[in-house]
N, C-alpha and C positions, 0 to 999 in steps of 0.2 A: 435478223441481226439481233445480238443479245445486248439486253441493256446494261450500258457499263455498272452504273448501282444495284446490279444483282446481287451483291453479295450484303448490302443494306438493308435488304428486303427480310422483316419478317414473315415466319410462316401466316400469320393472323394477317398481314396486309395483301392484298391481289394485285398482283404486277403479270399484266397480259404477254407484256415483252416478254419478260423471264418466263412464263410459261410457255411460249411456242416453244423457245429452244431446249433441243429435250437433252443439251449436255447439261445443264444445267437444272434440270427438274428434278424438284424434291422429293427426296425418295427416304420413307422409313417407316419399318413395320415393325418398331417398337420393341424391337427383341435385340436384346444385349451383344454387345460388338467380342465380349468373352476376349480382352486383353487384358495380361495377368495386371496392370498397373492399373487400370480403370473397370474395374469385370462389371459395374452395373452400367455403363453406360453406352445406352442404343445408338445407331447407326444414322448418318443423316446427311443429303446433299446438298444442304444448304449451310454453308460457310457462317451465318449470321447465327444461325443456332448450335455453331459448334466454338464460338467466342463470347468470351464476356463482355460488357462495355465498361469504357476507359473510364466513365463516369455513369451513377446513377443515384437513383434517392437516396439520402440522406438516411441512415437509421435511424429511427425517432428516440429522443433521453424518457424514459420510464421515471414519471413524478408523480405524487399524490396530493400535496397541495403548493397552495403558491405560494408566492414571495413572503406575503403577510401570515402567513398560517393556518388558511383557511382552505377545508378538504374542497378538492375540484369537483365540480356538477358529475354526478353518476360513478363516485368513487365512494367505497363503501368505508365504515370506520376501522379504522387498523387493527389488528387482533393483540398487537401488545397494547400489554396492562397501564393502568396509569401509573402505578409505582414505580415502575420499570423505567417509563417514560420520565419521569420525575428523575431517578438516579441518572440516568444518560445524561439529562440535561445541567447536572450538576456536577457530573465528570466534568462536561463540557467546558461549562465556565470557569470552576478548578485549575483544568488544564490552561485558561487563557490565561490566568491569573500568574500558574508558574513559568508560562511560555515570558513573560513581560519580565519579570522579576530576574531570572537566570539571561533573559538577552541582556539587560541592563548589567547584571553582574559580570558579563564577558567584555562586557562594552569598560567593563571598570578594571577589567585587569585582573577579575578573583577568580575564573573559569577560562580555560583556553579555546572554546569551540563551542559554538549551540544552535538548535535549529528549530526555528517555531513553526506551531504548528495552525497558524492565523490562518482561518477560510478553510480549514478542512479539517475543523474537530469533527463534524460531522460524520466523517466516511469510515474511519479509525474505530471511531465508540457505538454508531450504531451496527456496524459489520461484528465487530466482535460480540456484542451483545445476542446476534443470533445465532452464534454457537452453544456448544456445550464444553466446559472444562474440560474434557476430556477429548477435545481437538486440539489439533494444534496449528500455533500461528508462526510463519514466516515473515518477519517484517523488515521495512527496507530503513528508512530513517525515517520517517513523521507518523511512526506508530506510536507515540508517547500515550496515545489516547488507549488505543488496543490492551496495552499494560497495565495502564493503572486500571480500566474497568476489568481484569482479571483479579487485582488485588492487589497489585506491585504499590506499595506504598511510598507518599510523599517522599519520606526519607530514604528510602531508596533508590529514586531517583536523584536524590543530592548528591549522597554518596557516591554515586556512580558519575556523576558528571564533576565532582571534585577530584576522582581518584584516591578516596583517602581507606585507612585501614578496614572500614567496615564494607566496602566497594568489594563485592563478591567475586568481579572481576578484577580486584587486587591490583588495578592502578593500571591494567596492561590495556584497556579500551578507549576510544573520544569519547566524549561526554555525547550524549545519548542515544549510545548504542547498547541499549538496555537487552536484559536477557535473565530468565528463570526456568531452571528446569521443574521446578515444583508446577508452575504455573503452564506449564507447556509450551514456554514462548521462547523461541530458540534465541540467541544471542544475533543481534543483530551484526554485519559484518560491513566492514568501509568498501570493501569491493561493488563495484556497482553488479547488479545482476546475479552474484555466485548464487543466491537462494531459490532463484528460479529453478534450475535443475534438481537443486536437490530435492524441494518441496515434493514433486511427483513422486522422486525414488521412496522419500518416507514413507506417501501415501501408499506407493504399491509396497511396502513390507507389512504397512498393516490391511490393506486388500488380503495378501494371501494370508493373516495372520486371522483374518475375520474378526476381526474388532468391531465392527460398524464404526467408525472415527473418519473425520474427515479433516484436512489439511486445507490452512489457509492462507494462500502468500501473495504477501502484498508487495506491490512495485509500481512505479513511476512510468510516466509516458517516456521519459528517458530512458530508463532502463530497455524499454520493448524494441528499443534499436538495437542494443545488444546481441551476439549470437546465441548469448547463454536464453534468451527470452524465446527464441524457435527452437531450438535443442529442448527446452522443456515443454514447451506445448507440445511437439511431438512427441516425446517419451510418452506425455499425460493420454494423449486420445488413442494411442495406440498400444498401450499398455492396459488402460480403463482404468486410472488411477483418481482414488478418489479425491480430487483436487481442486479449490476454489481458487483460481487465478484472479487478483482483485487488484485492476490497474486505478490509480488515482491520475485521473489525466487532467493536471490541474495548469495547464497550457504553457509552461516556460520551463520541463528541468532543471537543469541547473542555472541556464540563462537563454534557451535557445527556445524560439517560438516556436508553437506546433508546424507551423507553416514552412518552417525551414527543417524540421523534422523527417515530414510525410507529404504525400500527394493524396493518400488514400483516406476515405472517410473514417478516421481516427484508428486506434486500437482494436474494438469490437470487431472489425471485420480479419484481423488477424485471427482468430478462433475460429470463423468460418472457413477459413482455407486447410485450416488442419482437421476440419470436423469434430468441432469444440463447439457446444451449445453457446453461444455468446449474448449478454444483455448489454443495454446502455441504462444507465440509470443517473437519474440527478444526485450525485455524491451530496448535495447543501440538503434535500432533503432525506432529515433521518430515517420519516417514517417508510418511506420507499425504498432506501438502502438496507433498512432492516426487515425489509419484506423480502425483496430481492435476494440477499444473503440467504434469510430463512429457506428459500425455497432451492436456492442452489446446494445451499447443506442436504437437502432431502433428497435431489437427484445424484448429490454422491454416495448419500448411504445407501439408497433405497436400488441405483440401479448401476452400480461403481464405473462412473465416468467422471470428466472433469465436466467444469464449468469456469467460462471466462465473465467477468463482471468489468465495463468500462462503467465508472463512478466519474460522472464529468465534476467539476470544481473549480476552485479558482486559487492560487496560493499569493494570500493579502501579503506576506511577509516577503523578504529576500530567502533564498534558496538559505542561504545559510547568513553565520557571521562573516565570511569570508565575502560575501556576493554584494553586489551593491546592484538592484534592481534598476535604478533610475537609469541604467543606461540601455535599457531595451525596453523600458516603456515608462507609459506620461504616468503621474501622482493623481492625474482626474481621472486615470483609470482606476488605480487600486482603491480610491476615494468613492470611485460609481458602485463598485462588487462589495464594499464595506456597509455603504447604506442601501443597497437593493437587494442582494441576496447573499446575507449572511447566514450560517448555518443555526449560529448560536439565537439570532433575534427569528431565523424562520420560526424555531421550535419555542421558542419563548412565546411565539402568538399563535402558537395551536396552544399552548397549555393555557395561556390566561383566557384563549378563545373559549375554552373548557371549563373554565373558572377553576382551574389547578393551580394557579402563579397570580401571583400579585405584586408591585412594587415594594411593598414592605417585606416578602421572603426574598426577592429579589437582592434587596440591600443588607438583609441578614446572611444573605450566603455568598455576595463578594467579600463584604467584612469578615465570615471567619473563614473565607480560602484564603485571603491576603495575610489575618493570621496564624493561619498552620502553615501556609507555605514559606513566611518568615522566619519561623521558630525552625523548620527542620532545617531551611538554610543554615541559618548561623550555627547550628549544632555541628551539622555535617562540615562546615568551614574551621570550626574548632580542632577537629578531629586528625589526626597525626597521618602520614601518607604511611602506605605499605613499605613494612622492611626492604631493604634494596635489596637479598637475598632472593624475593622473589618474583624478579627477573626470570632466573633460574628454573623455577618451578611451573608444575602442572602442562608440561608438556609430555616430560618422559617419566616413566614407571620409576626408572632409573638413572639417576642421571649420570651421562657417559664421563667418560674421562675427560676427556676436550672442556667439557662444558664446569667439571669440576675446576679445572685448572683458570679457565675463565675467573670461575669468581673466587679462586684463591688472588688471583691479581688486582681483582675491582676491591676487595679488602684491605690487600694489598697497601695498595694506591690509595685509598682512603686514611689510612693509617698513619700514611708518611706524610700526607696532606689533609690534614683534621680543619684547620681554619676555613679549607675552602666548601669544605660539604656539612650545612646545616645540620648534622645527624640530630638533634631536637627535636627537629620536625619529623623526623620518623618511627614510625613505632622500634620498640626496642628490640634489637638481634644479638641474638648468643652468639655471633661473633662477632660483635663491636665491640 
């Protein structure tokens, strides 16, 4: 009589009862089955060999230094230069200062919306620092650090958040939706995950043109649950696109813990399912994040294939100024992460250990960062808003008749009710 648990027996486990029953005798000659859907798969007569376990050992998180900034035993010193590390640290601190001021400004009603990068400063800046300026970035929401690294100025950030006349987006985007074609940073879209299928498309075009460049596409753990994510992974894998998918897994998406988002081992296993090399890294470890992204870029450029990076991190702040994270997590949990695993504190510890940084330099940096942020903040606040006429521009090369009519109706309405519209706060317009 056959063993009722025959299907649980892996080939390396001897089961005499199973072997006696000819109907379930293991058979595999190692040759491929040659089915079109899985041409490399061999035959087997053991079900356990033809199935995957519902649970397995979690994929480890790669890191190079501990929470105090000490290089771990057996880990080689990073190849990244001291000057570059110092610049990364300064950008991270400046970003944190800007976040604090603009968050408070939103609470005071001076800007309409804001999203901080608290706890995730290391992911975006370290990964962006591993790219070349000719590479293209597709961001989501929390990549202010990446565009600052590329040369986007504090003034440009402020003008965008205020939506004033100096904003290159002409005030048509929500705050923190940065973008700059000169910096190869695609404009951020509010719609979740739309950048994901666009990124492999752009990367595929560069591959066809043999431009030896790659695309870095940021997304969050929440975005990974959208259908666009799966389409993006499949496009990238089947077309061999030089694109890096970098997931900032901060644990909560907009307000949903990852325990309610998925039952699998995070996002890294998604790439494996699509045939994409996938790496899990400590996103709060700047050294490890930079090294992994550098490796991924080499793979993209030299082998024309995608890489998925799951950067494990923690969102310290609320998702946005529209969110109250105390509804789904405790303050004690947040304080623990601030104290134990801050990316800024870890990199500072590393720099101090190497005698590249001290408290005097820290005090001077904070002072200068606050001064620069407040100066650009006040300048942006004083600027006029874009002309109302710009609502109709930058979409069509030639304005269609129906939009010309709407534009005329708008100005006619404003002229009829001038006291209702503070035109002195808007840029002069020839039609005013």
